[in-house]
KEROMI-6675 format. One record per residue (C-alpha): residue in one letter; residue number from 0; x, y, z; chain. Coordinates in Angstrom, 1 decimal, m for minus. Layout:
N
ATOM  res    n       X       Y       Z  chain
ATOM    A  NUM       X       Y       Z      A
...
***
This chain:
242
ATOM  res    n       X       Y       Z  chain
ATOM    X    0    23.5   m92.4    21.2      A
ATOM    X    1    25.0   m95.1    18.7      A
ATOM    X    2    22.7   m97.6    20.5      A
ATOM    X    3    19.8   m95.5    20.1      A
ATOM    X    4    20.2   m95.2    16.2      A
ATOM    X    5    20.9   m99.0    16.1      A
ATOM    X    6    17.8   m99.8    18.0      A
ATOM    X    7    15.8   m97.5    15.8      A
ATOM    X    8    17.1   m99.0    12.7      A
ATOM    X    9    16.4  m102.4    14.1      A
ATOM    X   10    12.8  m101.4    15.1      A
ATOM    X   11    12.2  m100.1    11.6      A
ATOM    X   12    13.4  m103.3    10.0      A
ATOM    X   13    11.1  m105.4    12.4      A
ATOM    X   14     8.0  m103.4    11.3      A
ATOM    X   15     9.0  m103.6     7.6      A
ATOM    X   16     9.4  m107.3     7.8      A
ATOM    X   17     6.4  m107.9     9.8      A
ATOM    X   18     3.4  m110.1     8.5      A
ATOM    X   19     0.6  m108.1     7.1      A
ATOM    X   20    m3.0  m108.4     8.3      A
ATOM    X   21    m5.2  m109.3     5.3      A
ATOM    X   22    m7.5  m106.6     4.0      A
ATOM    X   23    m5.8  m104.0     6.2      A
ATOM    X   24    m2.8  m101.9     6.3      A
ATOM    X   25    m1.8  m103.3     9.8      A
ATOM    X   26     0.9  m105.8    10.6      A
ATOM    X   27     1.8  m108.3    13.1      A
ATOM    X   28     5.1  m107.5    15.0      A
ATOM    X   29     6.7  m109.5    17.9      A
ATOM    X   30     5.6  m107.6    20.9      A
ATOM    X   31     8.4  m108.7    23.2      A
ATOM    X   32    11.0  m107.9    20.7      A
ATOM    X   33     9.7  m104.4    20.0      A
ATOM    X   34     9.3  m103.6    23.7      A
ATOM    X   35    13.0  m104.9    24.3      A
ATOM    X   36    14.1  m102.4    21.5      A
ATOM    X   37    12.0   m99.5    23.0      A
ATOM    X   38    13.7  m100.4    26.4      A
ATOM    X   39    17.0  m100.2    24.7      A
ATOM    X   40    16.3   m96.9    23.1      A
ATOM    X   41    14.9   m95.5    26.5      A
ATOM    X   42    18.0   m96.7    28.3      A
ATOM    X   43    20.4   m95.5    25.4      A
ATOM    X   44    18.9   m91.9    25.5      A
ATOM    X   45    21.5   m89.6    27.1      A
ATOM    X   46    20.8   m87.8    30.4      A
ATOM    X   47    20.9   m84.4    28.6      A
ATOM    X   48    17.6   m85.3    26.7      A
ATOM    X   49    15.9   m86.0    30.2      A
ATOM    X   50    17.3   m82.6    31.5      A
ATOM    X   51    16.0   m80.9    28.4      A
ATOM    X   52    12.6   m82.3    29.1      A
ATOM    X   53    12.8   m81.1    32.6      A
ATOM    X   54    13.7   m77.7    31.3      A
ATOM    X   55    10.8   m77.8    28.9      A
ATOM    X   56     8.6   m78.7    31.5      A
ATOM    X   57     9.8   m75.9    33.8      A
ATOM    X   58    10.3   m73.3    31.1      A
ATOM    X   59     7.6   m71.0    32.3      A
ATOM    X   60     9.0   m71.0    35.8      A
ATOM    X   61    12.6   m70.4    34.3      A
ATOM    X   62    11.4   m67.6    32.1      A
ATOM    X   63     9.6   m65.9    35.0      A
ATOM    X   64    12.8   m66.2    37.2      A
ATOM    X   65    14.8   m64.9    34.3      A
ATOM    X   66    12.4   m62.0    33.8      A
ATOM    X   67    12.5   m61.2    37.7      A
ATOM    X   68    16.4   m61.2    37.6      A
ATOM    X   69    16.4   m59.1    34.4      A
ATOM    X   70    14.0   m56.6    36.2      A
ATOM    X   71    16.2   m56.6    39.1      A
ATOM    X   72    19.2   m56.1    37.1      A
ATOM    X   73    17.5   m53.2    35.1      A
ATOM    X   74    16.4   m51.6    38.2      A
ATOM    X   75    20.0   m51.9    39.7      A
ATOM    X   76    21.3   m50.5    36.5      A
ATOM    X   77    19.0   m47.5    36.4      A
ATOM    X   78    19.8   m46.8    40.0      A
ATOM    X   79    23.7   m47.1    39.4      A
ATOM    X   80    23.1   m45.0    36.2      A
ATOM    X   81    21.2   m42.2    38.1      A
ATOM    X   82    24.0   m42.3    40.8      A
ATOM    X   83    26.6   m41.9    38.2      A
ATOM    X   84    24.8   m39.2    36.5      A
ATOM    X   85    24.5   m37.3    39.9      A
ATOM    X   86    28.2   m37.8    40.4      A
ATOM    X   87    29.0   m36.7    36.8      A
ATOM    X   88    26.8   m33.6    37.4      A
ATOM    X   89    28.5   m32.7    40.6      A
ATOM    X   90    31.9   m33.2    39.1      A
ATOM    X   91    30.8   m31.1    35.9      A
ATOM    X   92    29.6   m28.3    38.3      A
ATOM    X   93    32.9   m28.5    40.2      A
ATOM    X   94    35.0   m28.5    37.1      A
ATOM    X   95    33.0   m25.5    35.7      A
ATOM    X   96    33.6   m23.5    38.9      A
ATOM    X   97    37.3   m24.3    38.7      A
ATOM    X   98    37.3   m23.4    35.0      A
ATOM    X   99    35.5   m20.2    35.7      A
ATOM    X  100    38.0   m19.3    38.4      A
ATOM    X  101    40.9   m20.1    36.2      A
ATOM    X  102    39.6   m18.4    33.4      A
ATOM    X  103    38.9   m15.2    35.6      A
ATOM    X  104    42.5   m15.3    36.8      A
ATOM    X  105    43.8   m15.9    33.2      A
ATOM    X  106    41.9   m12.9    32.0      A
ATOM    X  107    43.3   m10.8    35.0      A
ATOM    X  108    46.9   m11.9    34.3      A
ATOM    X  109    46.4   m11.2    30.6      A
ATOM    X  110    45.1    m7.7    31.3      A
ATOM    X  111    48.0    m7.0    33.6      A
ATOM    X  112    50.5    m8.3    31.0      A
ATOM    X  113    48.7    m6.1    28.3      A
ATOM    X  114    48.9    m3.1    30.5      A
ATOM    X  115    52.6    m3.6    31.2      A
ATOM    X  116    53.2    m4.2    27.4      A
ATOM    X  117    51.2    m1.1    26.4      A
ATOM    X  118    53.4     1.0    29.0      A
ATOM    X  119    56.8    m0.4    27.7      A
ATOM    X  120    55.5     0.2    24.1      A
ATOM    X  121    54.6     3.8    24.9      A
ATOM    X  122    57.8     4.4    26.6      A
ATOM    X  123    59.7     2.8    23.6      A
ATOM    X  124    57.6     5.0    21.2      A
ATOM    X  125    58.4     8.1    23.1      A
ATOM    X  126    62.1     7.3    23.1      A
ATOM    X  127    62.1     6.6    19.3      A
ATOM    X  128    60.1     9.9    18.7      A
ATOM    X  129    62.5    11.9    20.8      A
ATOM    X  130    65.6    10.3    19.1      A
ATOM    X  131    63.9    10.9    15.5      A
ATOM    X  132    63.3    14.6    16.4      A
ATOM    X  133    66.8    15.0    17.7      A
ATOM    X  134    68.2    13.2    14.5      A
ATOM    X  135    65.9    15.4    12.4      A
ATOM    X  136    67.1    18.6    13.9      A
ATOM    X  137    70.6    17.6    13.5      A
ATOM    X  138    69.9    16.7     9.8      A
ATOM    X  139    68.2    20.0     9.3      A
ATOM    X  140    71.1    22.0    10.9      A
ATOM    X  141    73.5    19.9     8.7      A
ATOM    X  142    71.4    20.7     5.6      A
ATOM    X  143    71.3    24.5     6.4      A
ATOM    X  144    75.0    24.5     6.9      A
ATOM    X  145    75.7    22.7     3.7      A
ATOM    X  146    73.2    25.0     1.9      A
ATOM    X  147    75.0    28.1     3.3      A
ATOM    X  148    78.3    26.8     2.3      A
ATOM    X  149    77.1    26.1    m1.3      A
ATOM    X  150    75.6    29.6    m1.5      A
ATOM    X  151    78.9    31.2    m0.2      A
ATOM    X  152    80.8    29.0    m2.8      A
ATOM    X  153    78.5    30.0    m5.5      A
ATOM    X  154    78.6    33.6    m4.6      A
ATOM    X  155    82.5    33.4    m4.7      A
ATOM    X  156    82.6    31.8    m7.9      A
ATOM    X  157    80.2    34.3    m9.3      A
ATOM    X  158    82.5    37.0    m8.1      A
ATOM    X  159    85.5    35.4    m9.7      A
ATOM    X  160    83.6    35.0   m13.0      A
ATOM    X  161    82.6    38.6   m12.9      A
ATOM    X  162    86.1    39.8   m12.1      A
ATOM    X  163    87.4    37.9   m15.1      A
ATOM    X  164    86.5    40.5   m17.7      A
ATOM    X  165    88.2    38.7   m20.7      A
ATOM    X  166    86.0    35.6   m20.2      A
ATOM    X  167    83.1    37.7   m20.0      A
ATOM    X  168    83.9    39.7   m23.0      A
ATOM    X  169    84.6    36.5   m25.1      A
ATOM    X  170    81.2    35.0   m23.9      A
ATOM    X  171    79.4    38.0   m25.0      A
ATOM    X  172    81.0    38.0   m28.3      A
ATOM    X  173    80.3    34.3   m28.9      A
ATOM    X  174    76.7    34.9   m27.7      A
ATOM    X  175    76.3    37.7   m30.3      A
ATOM    X  176    77.8    35.6   m33.0      A
ATOM    X  177    75.4    32.7   m32.2      A
ATOM    X  178    72.5    35.2   m32.2      A
ATOM    X  179    73.5    36.6   m35.5      A
ATOM    X  180    74.0    33.1   m37.1      A
ATOM    X  181    70.6    32.2   m35.9      A
ATOM    X  182    68.9    35.3   m37.4      A
ATOM    X  183    70.8    34.5   m40.7      A
ATOM    X  184    69.7    30.9   m40.7      A
ATOM    X  185    66.1    32.1   m39.8      A
ATOM    X  186    65.9    34.4   m42.7      A
ATOM    X  187    67.2    31.9   m45.1      A
ATOM    X  188    64.7    29.4   m44.1      A
ATOM    X  189    61.9    31.9   m44.2      A
ATOM    X  190    63.1    32.9   m47.8      A
ATOM    X  191    63.1    29.3   m48.7      A
ATOM    X  192    59.7    28.8   m47.3      A
ATOM    X  193    58.3    31.9   m49.2      A
ATOM    X  194    59.7    30.7   m52.5      A
ATOM    X  195    58.2    27.2   m51.9      A
ATOM    X  196    54.8    28.7   m51.0      A
ATOM    X  197    55.0    31.1   m54.0      A
ATOM    X  198    55.8    28.3   m56.4      A
ATOM    X  199    53.1    26.1   m55.2      A
ATOM    X  200    50.6    28.9   m55.3      A
ATOM    X  201    51.7    29.8   m58.9      A
ATOM    X  202    51.1    26.0   m59.8      A
ATOM    X  203    47.7    26.1   m58.3      A
ATOM    X  204    46.9    29.5   m60.1      A
ATOM    X  205    47.8    27.9   m63.4      A
ATOM    X  206    45.9    24.8   m62.7      A
ATOM    X  207    42.9    26.9   m61.7      A
ATOM    X  208    43.1    29.1   m64.8      A
ATOM    X  209    43.1    25.9   m66.9      A
ATOM    X  210    40.1    24.6   m65.2      A
ATOM    X  211    38.1    28.0   m65.7      A
ATOM    X  212    39.2    28.0   m69.3      A
ATOM    X  213    37.8    24.5   m69.8      A
ATOM    X  214    34.6    25.4   m67.9      A
ATOM    X  215    34.1    28.5   m70.1      A
ATOM    X  216    34.6    26.5   m73.2      A
ATOM    X  217    32.2    23.8   m72.2      A
ATOM    X  218    29.5    26.4   m71.4      A
ATOM    X  219    29.9    28.1   m74.7      A
ATOM    X  220    29.7    24.7   m76.4      A
ATOM    X  221    26.5    24.0   m74.2      A
ATOM    X  222    24.9    27.2   m75.2      A
ATOM    X  223    25.6    26.7   m79.0      A
ATOM    X  224    24.2    23.2   m79.0      A
ATOM    X  225    21.0    24.4   m77.0      A
ATOM    X  226    20.4    27.4   m79.2      A
ATOM    X  227    20.7    29.9   m76.4      A
ATOM    X  228    20.6    33.5   m77.7      A
ATOM    X  229    22.4    36.5   m76.2      A
ATOM    X  230    25.1    37.4   m78.6      A
ATOM    X  231    28.7    38.3   m78.0      A
ATOM    X  232    28.0    40.8   m75.4      A
ATOM    X  233    26.2    38.2   m73.2      A
ATOM    X  234    29.0    35.7   m73.5      A
ATOM    X  235    31.6    38.3   m72.5      A
ATOM    X  236    29.5    39.2   m69.4      A
ATOM    X  237    29.3    35.4   m68.6      A
ATOM    X  238    33.3    35.1   m69.1      A
ATOM    X  239    33.8    38.2   m66.9      A
ATOM    X  240    31.5    36.7   m64.1      A
ATOM    X  241    34.0    33.7   m64.2      A
***
C-alpha cells in the first residue's frame, strides 16, 4: 500500500508539472512515465481489493445465497420451536396431572389428619370437662361444709353471748344511754335552730316594717304634692290597706 500512495503522489506531481496546451486547460504529460506509474499502482494494490471487487460483482448472488440460508435457518428454527413447544406442552400436561394427583393425595392426608386432630381434641375436651365438673362438685361440697361449720360456730357464739346476761345488760344500758344522749343533742340543736330562725324572722320583720313605713310616708308626700283630696279618713284607710 505504501507504493500505491507513493506512485499516486508522483503521478499528481507529474500532472502538476506538465506543460500546458495554449488556449486550453489541457496539459502534455509523458505517456510512458504515466503508464509506468499506473502499472506500479495496479501491481501495488493488495489482493484484498481485487477480492472486494469480486465480492461487489457477486453481491447479488451472495445476497440470494444468504437469504436462502437465512430462510432455511428460520424454517429449521420454527420447526425446532414447534417441536420444543409440543414437548413443553406434553411435559406441562404431565406435570399438571402429577400435581393434581399429589394435590388430591395431600388433601386426603390433610383431611385424615384433621379428623384425627378433631377426635383427639374432643376426647381432651371431654376429659377436661369431666375433671372440671368433678373439681366443681368437690369445691361445692367443701364450700357447703365450710358454710355449715361457720353457721354452727355462729350459732354457738350467739348462744354464748345470750347466756352472758351481764354483757347483755351492760350493752342495753349503753344503748339506752346513747339513745338518750342523741335525743338531748337533737333537742339542743333543734332549739338552737329555732332561735336562729326566729332571730332572722324578727330582723326581716323589722326591715319589712321600716320599708312599709317609708313607702307610706312617700305616698303621703306624693298625695300632698299632687293635691289629692280625701282627708284623714282616706289616709287611714290607705295606711290600713298597707
